[in-house]
ROTORGU-255541 format. One record per residue: residue in one letter; x, y, z of N, C-alpha, C in turn. Coordinates in steps of 0.1 Angstrom, whole numbers, plus 5000, padded with zeros to 4 digits. Each point is the difference from the previous one (the first is absolute). Last residue first. Layout:
<nodes>
AXYZXYZXYZ
...
</nodes>
This chain:
<nodes>
X468450484982499949855002499549934987
X500850485003501149945007499949855001
X497850424977499949864996501249935006
X499250455012498749974994499949864994
X504050205021498949985010498749964994
X505149914984498950074995498849985009
X505849924995498850025009498950074993
X503949684978499650145002498850015008
X504549624996498550034998499850155002
X504349654986499650135007498650034997
X503049525001499150084992499650135009
X504849715003498750035006499150084990
X504849874995499249875003498650035005
X504050304989499049984989499249875002
X503550215029500449894991499049974989
X499250345032501250044994500549894990
X496149925027499850114990501350034992
X500249705036499249944989499750104989
X502150155039500949934991499349924989
X497450235032500750104993501049934990
X497649745031499150044989500850104991
X502149875039499949884992499250044987
X500350325035501249994991499949884991
X496550055030500050114991501250004991
X499949695035499049974990499950114989
X502750075038500649904991499049964989
X498450285032501050074992500749914991
X496849825030499450084990501050074991
X500049675040500849994988499550084988
X498449865047499250054989500849994987
X500349665046500450144995499150044988
X501049475010499750125009500550134993
X498549504984500950114995499850125008
X498749445000500050125007501150104994
X496649534986501350074999499950135007
X497149504996500150145005501450054999
X496749594974501350045007500050155003
X495249794998501150014990501250035008
X495949875022499550044987501050004989
X500749915047499449884993499550044986
X501950325031501049924993499449884993
X498050365029499749994985500949914993
X500250085048498550004997499849984985
X504450055018499449875006498549994997
X502450404987500449884992499449875005
X499450405025499250004988500349884991
X502650055039498649985003499149994988
X504550114995499949865003498549975004
X501250454992500049924987499849855003
X500350295038498850034992500049914987
X503849985028498849955008498850024991
X504050174984499949864998498849945007
X501050504982499649935012499849854997
X500850334966501249975007499849925013
X496550174971500549864997501349975006
X497850435001499649915011500549864998
X500650344966500950025012499749905011
X498849834950499850135008500850005012
X498149534976501050114998499650135008
X498949434985499850105011501150114999
X497649604965501250095004499550105011
X498649504974499550115008501250075005
X498949644956500850055011499250115007
X498149734964501449955000500850045012
X494549904991500950105003501449945001
X494749874992501249974992501050125001
X495349975017501049945009501349974993
X496250224979499649865003501249935008
X499850474987500749914991499849855004
X498050365024500050064987500649904989
X500049925048498849964993499950054986
X503650105031500249884992498749964993
X500250375030500450034986500249874992
X499049995047498950044992500350024986
X503549915032499249884996498850044992
X502650355016500849924990499149884996
X498250265034499950074987500849924989
X500249855044498649984995499950064986
X504050075024499949864995498649974994
X500850425021500749994987499949864994
X498050075042499350084990500749994987
X502049795038498949934995499350074989
X503550225022500549894991498849924995
X499050345030500650064988500449894990
X498449885043498950054991500550054987
X503149885033499349884995498950044990
X502250355022500949944990499449874995
X497750225035499950084988500949934989
X500149815043498749984993499950074987
X503750085027500149874995498749964992
X500250415023500950014988500149864994
X497450065040499450054988500850004988
X501349645039499650144999499450044987
X502249585017498650015002499450144999
X504849894997499349924990498550005001
X504150335014498749965005499249924990
X504450134990500150025015498749965007
X500349994953500949905005500150015015
X497550334977499349875000500949895005
X501950434996499050005011499249865000
X503050074965500849995012499050005012
X498250084958500449865001500849985013
X498750434989498849925003500449865002
X503350304986499650035014498849915004
X501449974956501149955008499650025015
X497350184966499749865003501149945008
X498150514993501349935001499749855004
X497050394997500049924988501349915000
X496950245042501249994993499849914988
X496750085034500650144998501349994993
X496749635010501150035010500750134998
X495949844976500149915011501150055010
X499450234959498750015008500149925013
X503649974969500050135006498750025009
X500549604974500850015012500150135007
X496149994966501049895002500750015013
X498450464980499349885002501149895003
X500550474986499949985015499349885003
X501050084955500950095006500149985015
X495849874972501350004993500950105006
X495749915020500149894991501449984994
X498950385027499949885008500249874992
X499850414978501349985006500049885010
X496050134978500949954990501449975007
X496850215027499649874997501049934990
X500550465008500549925012499649854998
X498550314968501449984999500649925011
X495450125001500249914989501549974999
X498750145048499750064987500349894989
X498449905053501150004990499550084987
X497249915039501350015006501250034990
X495149904992500350145003501450025007
X497749594981500050025015500250155004
X499949754956498950085003499950035015
X503549724980499950124991498950105005
X500649585023501150095002499850134992
X497049664992499750065013501150105004
X500649744961498950104998499750075013
X503049655002500650114993499050114998
X498649595018500750085010500750124994
X497749714970499150065009500850095011
X502549734967499250114995499250085010
X504849725008498649984999499250124997
X505149964982499350015013498549984998
X505349954974498549994999499449995014
X504650245001499549894991498550004999
X503150315025499149915006499649884992
X504850285001498750004994499149895006
X504850095009499350135001498650004995
X502849605002500650085010499250135003
X497049634978501450034998500550085012
X495749644982500550105009501550034997
X497049804960500549965013500450135008
X496550094960501149915002500449975014
X498050474983499649874995501249915002
X499550505004499249935010499649874996
X502950294973498650045000499149935010
X504849944985499950145005498550055001
X501449564984500850025012499950145006
X497049674969500350145000500750035013
X500349504976499150095009500450154997
X500349554965500750065011499050095008
X500849674951499250035012500950065011
X501749904956498649984997499150015012
X504950144977499550005014498449994998
X504049834964499050105003499649985015
X502949704975500750135000499050125003
X498749535001500350044986500750144999
X498049955046499949894990500250054986
X500050155057500650024987499849884992
X497850265046500149874992500550034986
X500350265052499750004986500249864994
X499550345047500149864996499649984986
X501650425038499349964987500449854997
X500350405042500149864997499249984987
X502750445027498849944995500249864996
X503550195020499150095006498649974995
X502549604990500750125004499050095007
X500449514971499650045013500950125005
X498149684955500950115003499650065014
X499249524971499550085011501150105004
X498749674955500950095007499350075011
X499549554964499350095009501050075008
X500049744949500750035013499050095008
X500949684953498950055007500550025015
X502949964950499649975013498850065005
X502450084958499649855000499549965014
X501850444989498749984993499549865001
X504350125016499050055009498649974994
X504049684986499650144998498850035009
X504249655012498850014992499650154998
X503549795030500349984986498950004990
X500450095049499549874996500349974986
X501150415020500649905008499649864997
X498050374978501449984995500749905009
X495650115012500049934987501449974996
X499450285037499749865003500149914988
X500450474994501249945008499849865003
X496550234981501049984990501349945006
X496550125029499649894991501049974990
X500650375028500349885007499649884992
X498950424982501549985000500449875007
X495550154999500449944987501549985000
X498250205038499449864998500449944987
X501350455011500849905007499449864998
X497850374978501550004997500749885007
X495350095009500349934987501549994997
X496750065042501550024998500449944987
X494950175004500949915007501450034998
X494550084988501150095004500949935009
X495149944969501349945004501050115002
X494649995008501050084993501449935003
X494549845001501349995006501050074991
X494950155004500849904992501450005006
X494450195010501449985004500749904991
X495450114997500650135000501549995003
X497049625001500550044987500650144999
X500049655042499250124996500650044986
X501949635020498649975002499150124997
X504749934974499650015014498549975001
X504249904962498650015004499950015015
X504049934972499750145004498650025005
X501949594981500750035013499850145005
X498449844957499249945011500650025014
X502350154960498850075002499249955012
X505349944998498949944994498750085003
X504750254999499249915009498849954992
X503950304991499849894991499149905007
X502350525008498749925001499949904989
X503450375032499949914988498849915001
X501850375031498649974996499949934987
X504350125019499249925011498549984996
X504150034962499450095010499049925009
X504049874966499049935009499450095011
X504050244978499649864997498949955010
X501850504977499549935012499749864996
X503550434980499049894998499549955014
X503150424970499549955012498949894998
X504650184969498550015002499749945014
X504450214967499649945012498550015002
X503450004955498950075007499649925013
X504550064962499149925008499150085008
X505050174987498949954993499149925009
X503450445012499849865000498849954992
X502150455013500249954986499949855000
X499350315037501249935000500349944986
X496050235009501050105003501449944999
X496249724996500150094988501250105002
X498949725036500649924989500250094988
X497750185036501449985004500749934989
X495450044996500650134998501550005003
X497549615008500150034986500650134997
X499049885044501149924995500350034986
X496250205020501350065004501249934995
X495849814992500250124992501350075004
X498849625025500449974986500250124991
X498350065044501549975000500449964986
X495450065006500750135001501649985000
X497349625001499950074987500750135000
X499849755040500849934990500050074987
X497150155034501450045003500949944990
X495549884997500250144997501450055002
X498849555011500150024986500250154996
X499549895047501249944994500150034985
X496350135030501050104997501249934993
X496149775017499650084988501250094996
X500049745040500549934989499750074987
X498350155043501450044997500649934987
X494750085005501049925006501450044996
X494350074992501250085003500949915008
X495949864962500550015014501350085001
X497349944961500049865005500550005014
X500050404975498649965001499949865006
X503850344991499849915011498649955002
X502750344971498650015004499649915011
X504449974982499850135007498650025004
X501049614975500749995013499850135008
X498449984956499349915008500549995014
X502450254968498750075003499249915010
X504049834982500250105010498750075004
X499849694965500249935013500350115011
X499650164957498749945004500149935013
X504050174979499250105006498649955005
X503749635001499650104989499250115007
X503549545010499350125006499750104990
X500449464990500750135000499250115007
X499749465011499350114993501050135000
X499649415007500850125002499450114991
X497349575025501050034990500850135002
X494749785012501450005005500950024988
X495150204995500749875000501450025006
X496350335018500549974987500749865001
X496750415028500549864999500449964986
X500350515016498949914995500649864999
X502950255033499450044987498949914996
X503850105041498649964999499450074988
X505449885000499050075009498649954997
X505449784994498850054995499050065010
X505550015000498949925005498750054994
X504650074972499250055012498949905004
X505050094969498949915003499350055013
X503650204959499450025014498849915001
X504850024967498649985002499650025014
X504550084985499449964987498549995001
X504250305026498849915002499349974987
X503850315006500449854999498849915001
X499850495004500049954986500549864999
X499850235042498749964995500149944986
X504149965035499450104990498649954995
X502549905047499549934989499450104990
X502150045047500850034988499649914988
X498150055045500749874997500850024987
X497550365016500949975011500849874997
X496650134970501150094999501049975010
X496049775002500849954989501250094998
X496950135032500749885004500949954989
X497250364990501150045009500849885005
X496249934973501150064992501250045009
X496149835021500649904992501250064992
X497250285024500749925010500849894992
X497150284976501250075003500949925010
X495849834988500949994989501350075003
X496550035031500649865000501049994988
X497650405005500949995011500749865000
X496750094967501250084998501049985011
X495749795004500849944989501450084998
X495950055032501449975005501049964988
X495050085002500850134999501449985003
X496749655004500250034986500850134998
X498549865043501249924996500350034985
X497550385028499749874995501349934996
X500150425021498649975002499649864996
X505050185017499249984988498649965003
X503650085031499950134992499149984988
X501249655031498950085005499950134992
X503649694994498849954993498850095004
X504350085020500050034985498749964994
X500549915046500050144998500050044985
X500549555013498650055002499950154998
X504049744974499550035014498650055000
X502549664966499550145000499450025013
X503949644977498950035009499650145000
X502449644966500150145003498750045009
X503149554988498750045005500050145004
X503149674965499950115010498650035003
X504049654973498550025003500050105012
X503849844958499650045014498550005001
X502449784964501150085005499750055014
X498249554972499650125008501250075005
X499749724953500449995014499650125008
X499449944951499349895007500449985015
X501950364972500249874993499449885008
X499550395028501050014989500349864995
X496150295033500649874995500950034988
X497450255046500750024988500749874996
X495550195033501249914998500650034986
X496250225041500649994987501249905000
X495350205031501149904998500550004986
X497350355035500249974986501249904999
X496250155042501349984994500049984985
X496150035030501050095007501449994995
X496249764979499450115007500950105007
X501949734958499149965010499550125008
X502549864949499650105010499049945010
X504149844964498849955007499650105011
X503649924954499450095009498749945006
X505049904969498749955005499550095011
X503850004957499650065012498649965004
X504249804966498650015004499850075013
X503849894956499850055014498650035002
X502949634966499250125002499950045014
X500549494978500750125000499150125001
X500449425008499250125000500950125000
</nodes>
């Protein structure tokens, strides 16, 4: 692999970047943004210039000329549901991310910043008399939609399941698993449980994600910060109790739900330590419920393919916990072999897709909100 790739992943309080030279990671850096800095902005969508400047300043400190960068890869944002794959950042995509009709999230900034950096890189290249054009791309955005129509059906016709999952990492670990077995990702049927701040469980078949949950919309298993699916009647009572605003209810479901609601922390290391100290306490009970919920969701997805699953993969930051992964594996191991790939590996996944572009091995798609599916 040849070429220089800059990968960008924007989170709520930090911007993660990594620089790859000829396929090898030169460095990775988490650019933290203080509460004081972030408080100056009314919306996360107003932070793009501040975060871009933080990146260029860091690259300057590392003595990396902008003109050396061949391609900028960004984490996908919340845009109209589209097919998985690699998309060039275009004005139409920028507009969709800026308007944030599908939701306001820090991930929307990644493509905007990458595109602005690509423009700056091209100006630097032109000034240096260099050939070649740098472009910005997003691979496997989180609202990728290849879900079976029947898997979107709810009991009320006004509702339909919106797929929103950890597309970038889940597809990357599938490719990694397939490579380890000497087969193609497209030839396997795999269920992936990504366990982090949110939990998404996805069913991959033929290279497509044919079923999953809405990990940012109150659907699916419990997570560190999200309540997951909750019973309807009690939720209605909470909504009309007069104790909460609409935004506070949403925050209870996503952001202050899950482990945060139970214990005031999203740190599973702390919760696990408490559970080990008190096997009969609330923390131990919560962890059992957490593992059981994910195992149930994994098992339910096997119905889509009549139980014919080649592998189950556990990934995400919480997959570093052997206690949790072994509990889940003991419950679902009868369905298929279980592999564990802890961490998110999103920067590496971005770079992997970048080198596919540079080598000409990948089809580049164009985002069209009017005919995206």
